[in-house]
C-alpha positions as CSV (number, residue, x, y, z in Angstrom):
1,X,-4.7,87.6,-1.5
2,X,-1.3,86.0,-1.5
3,X,-0.9,82.2,-2.3
4,X,-0.9,79.9,0.4
5,X,2.8,79.0,1.4
6,X,3.7,75.3,1.2
7,X,4.3,73.7,5.0
8,X,7.3,72.9,5.7
9,X,8.2,68.9,6.1
10,X,7.5,68.0,9.5
11,X,10.6,67.4,11.9
12,X,11.6,64.0,12.7
13,X,11.5,63.4,16.5
14,X,15.1,62.9,18.0
15,X,13.6,59.8,20.3
16,X,12.0,57.9,17.3
17,X,13.8,55.7,15.0
18,X,12.8,52.7,12.6
19,X,13.7,49.2,14.0
20,X,13.9,46.0,12.1
21,X,14.8,42.5,12.9
22,X,18.4,42.0,14.3
23,X,20.7,39.2,13.4
24,X,20.3,37.9,16.6
25,X,16.7,37.6,16.5
26,X,17.1,36.1,13.2
27,X,19.3,33.3,14.4
28,X,17.0,32.6,17.3
29,X,13.9,32.1,14.8
30,X,16.2,29.8,12.7
31,X,17.5,27.7,15.4
32,X,13.6,27.0,16.6
33,X,12.4,26.3,13.4
34,X,15.2,23.8,12.8
35,X,14.3,22.4,16.3
36,X,10.7,22.0,15.2
37,X,11.7,20.4,12.0
38,X,13.7,18.0,13.9
39,X,10.9,16.9,16.1
40,X,8.4,16.5,13.2
41,X,10.4,14.7,10.8
42,X,10.7,11.3,12.9
43,X,6.8,11.3,12.9
44,X,6.5,12.3,9.2
45,X,8.6,9.4,8.2
46,X,6.7,6.7,10.2
47,X,3.3,8.3,8.5
48,X,4.8,7.8,5.2
49,X,5.8,4.3,5.8
50,X,2.3,3.4,7.0
51,X,0.9,5.1,4.2
52,X,2.9,2.6,1.8
53,X,1.9,-0.4,4.0
54,X,-1.6,0.8,3.2
55,X,-1.3,1.2,-0.4
56,X,0.4,-2.2,-1.0
57,X,-2.3,-3.9,1.3
58,X,-5.1,-2.0,-1.2
59,X,-3.0,-3.0,-4.2
60,X,-3.1,-6.9,-3.2
61,X,-6.6,-6.7,-1.9
62,X,-7.7,-5.4,-5.5
63,X,-5.8,-8.1,-7.1
64,X,-7.2,-11.0,-5.4
65,X,-10.7,-9.5,-6.0
66,X,-9.9,-9.0,-9.7
67,X,-9.1,-12.9,-9.9
68,X,-12.3,-13.7,-8.2
69,X,-14.4,-11.6,-10.5
70,X,-12.4,-12.9,-13.7
71,X,-13.0,-16.5,-12.2
72,X,-17.1,-15.7,-12.2
73,X,-16.9,-14.0,-15.4
74,X,-15.1,-16.8,-17.3
75,X,-16.8,-19.6,-15.5
76,X,-13.4,-21.3,-15.0
77,X,-10.5,-21.7,-12.4
78,X,-8.0,-18.9,-12.2
79,X,-4.7,-18.3,-10.4
80,X,-3.5,-15.2,-8.6
81,X,0.1,-15.3,-7.7
82,X,3.0,-13.5,-6.6
83,X,6.0,-12.9,-8.7
84,X,9.3,-11.2,-9.1
85,X,9.1,-11.0,-12.7
86,X,7.9,-7.5,-14.3
87,X,7.0,-9.1,-17.6
88,X,3.4,-10.0,-18.1
89,X,3.6,-13.2,-19.9
90,X,3.0,-16.8,-19.7
91,X,6.6,-17.6,-19.0
92,X,7.0,-16.1,-15.7
93,X,7.0,-18.1,-12.3
94,X,5.5,-17.8,-9.0
95,X,8.0,-16.5,-6.3
96,X,7.1,-16.5,-2.4
97,X,6.8,-12.6,-1.2
98,X,7.3,-11.5,-4.6
99,X,7.0,-7.8,-5.7
100,X,4.5,-7.9,-8.4
101,X,1.5,-10.1,-9.1
102,X,-0.1,-11.7,-11.9
103,X,-3.6,-13.5,-12.9
104,X,-3.7,-16.2,-15.5
105,X,-6.4,-18.7,-16.4
106,X,-6.0,-22.5,-15.5
107,X,-5.7,-25.0,-18.2
108,X,-8.9,-27.1,-18.3
109,X,-7.3,-29.9,-20.6
110,X,-3.7,-30.9,-21.2
111,X,-3.3,-29.6,-24.6
112,X,-4.6,-26.0,-23.5
113,X,-2.4,-23.1,-22.8
114,X,-3.4,-20.6,-19.8
115,X,-4.3,-16.9,-20.7
116,X,-2.6,-14.3,-19.0
117,X,-5.5,-12.0,-17.6
118,X,-3.8,-8.9,-15.8
119,X,-0.5,-8.2,-13.9
120,X,0.3,-5.3,-11.2
121,X,3.0,-4.0,-9.4
122,X,3.6,-3.7,-5.9
123,X,7.3,-2.7,-5.7
124,X,6.8,0.5,-7.8
125,X,3.8,1.2,-5.3
126,X,6.1,1.2,-2.1
127,X,9.7,0.0,-2.1
128,X,10.6,-2.0,1.1
129,X,7.3,-3.1,2.0
130,X,7.3,-6.9,2.9
131,X,4.6,-9.2,1.7
132,X,4.5,-12.7,3.9
133,X,1.6,-15.4,2.6
134,X,0.7,-17.9,0.0
135,X,2.6,-17.6,-3.3
136,X,-0.5,-18.7,-5.2
137,X,-4.4,-18.9,-4.8
138,X,-6.6,-20.3,-6.9
139,X,-10.6,-19.4,-7.7
140,X,-13.0,-21.9,-9.0
141,X,-15.7,-21.0,-11.2
142,X,-17.8,-19.9,-8.5
143,X,-15.4,-17.6,-6.7
144,X,-14.3,-19.7,-3.9
145,X,-10.9,-20.7,-3.1
146,X,-9.7,-23.8,-4.3
147,X,-6.6,-26.4,-4.3
148,X,-4.9,-27.0,-7.4
149,X,-1.5,-28.7,-7.9
150,X,-1.3,-28.2,-11.8
151,X,-2.1,-24.5,-12.3
152,X,0.2,-24.3,-15.2
153,X,2.4,-21.7,-13.0
154,X,6.0,-22.7,-12.2
155,X,5.9,-22.8,-8.2
156,X,2.5,-21.5,-8.4
157,X,0.7,-24.5,-6.7
158,X,-2.7,-23.7,-4.7
159,X,-3.2,-25.2,-1.2
160,X,-5.6,-24.3,1.4
161,X,-5.0,-23.0,4.7
162,X,-6.0,-25.5,7.7
163,X,-8.4,-22.9,9.0
164,X,-9.7,-22.0,5.5
165,X,-8.7,-18.6,5.6
166,X,-5.6,-17.5,3.7
167,X,-3.6,-14.5,5.2
168,X,-1.0,-11.9,4.1
169,X,0.7,-9.8,6.2
170,X,2.0,-6.8,5.0
171,X,4.8,-4.8,7.2
172,X,7.7,-2.1,6.4
173,X,10.7,-1.3,8.6
174,X,9.9,2.4,10.1
175,X,6.4,1.8,10.1
176,X,4.5,1.3,13.5
177,X,1.7,-0.3,12.0
178,X,1.2,-3.4,9.8
179,X,-1.8,-4.9,8.1
180,X,-3.3,-8.3,7.0
181,X,-5.2,-9.4,4.0
182,X,-7.5,-11.9,4.5
183,X,-8.8,-14.2,2.1
184,X,-11.6,-16.4,3.1
185,X,-12.6,-20.1,1.8
186,X,-15.5,-18.2,-0.1
187,X,-12.9,-15.9,-1.7
188,X,-13.9,-12.7,0.0
189,X,-10.9,-10.5,0.5
190,X,-10.7,-7.9,3.3
191,X,-8.1,-5.7,5.2
192,X,-7.8,-6.1,9.0
193,X,-5.3,-4.6,11.7
194,X,-3.5,-7.5,13.2
195,X,-2.9,-5.2,16.4
196,X,-6.7,-5.1,17.2
197,X,-9.0,-8.2,17.9
198,X,-12.1,-8.3,15.9
199,X,-15.1,-7.4,17.9
200,X,-18.1,-4.8,17.9
201,X,-16.3,-2.0,18.9
202,X,-13.2,-2.9,16.6
203,X,-14.9,-3.9,13.3
204,X,-11.3,-3.4,11.4
205,X,-9.6,-5.8,13.9
206,X,-8.4,-9.3,12.7
207,X,-10.0,-12.6,14.0
208,X,-8.2,-13.7,17.3
């Protein structure tokens, strides 16, 4: 028997040819992607700014809760205040709408020095976020808000709101949502949405 002869290669059909992406199709795809990205970019920027407002609000709320816990733990009055100084020392002053916060014990006698408990930053968390509220708040040994005109902090006097509830409004340019941190007379801190009124159907809203 003769060896099997190899089969000749199949002939390519004259009417068939491989088809790739043309330059026109590629350009149309790029234009459509650019349009979609242009439409999504503004919404993404708003989302980022809203997230920064939330981050600063959480940091502010956590700082005040820490101050209250320290007042209870040490059984003495402490002051929580905003400041523009980055140093965590006794020499820093309180500043309205400051970009950092600090907690210090309040001297109980004339010769006693205050003690720095802890400090935190807000500007590094979200630059450009505005905080409007009391420069300083004090917590007594029972964790309640207290008035004090001699906290030992320069510009850091504590006063009580007429309503008994101190509030910090947190907002940012480019954000479509602001938040508010409420501090009750009893010392409880909570976040609320000022665009909504507190009710059974809106537990995250702010009191009217």
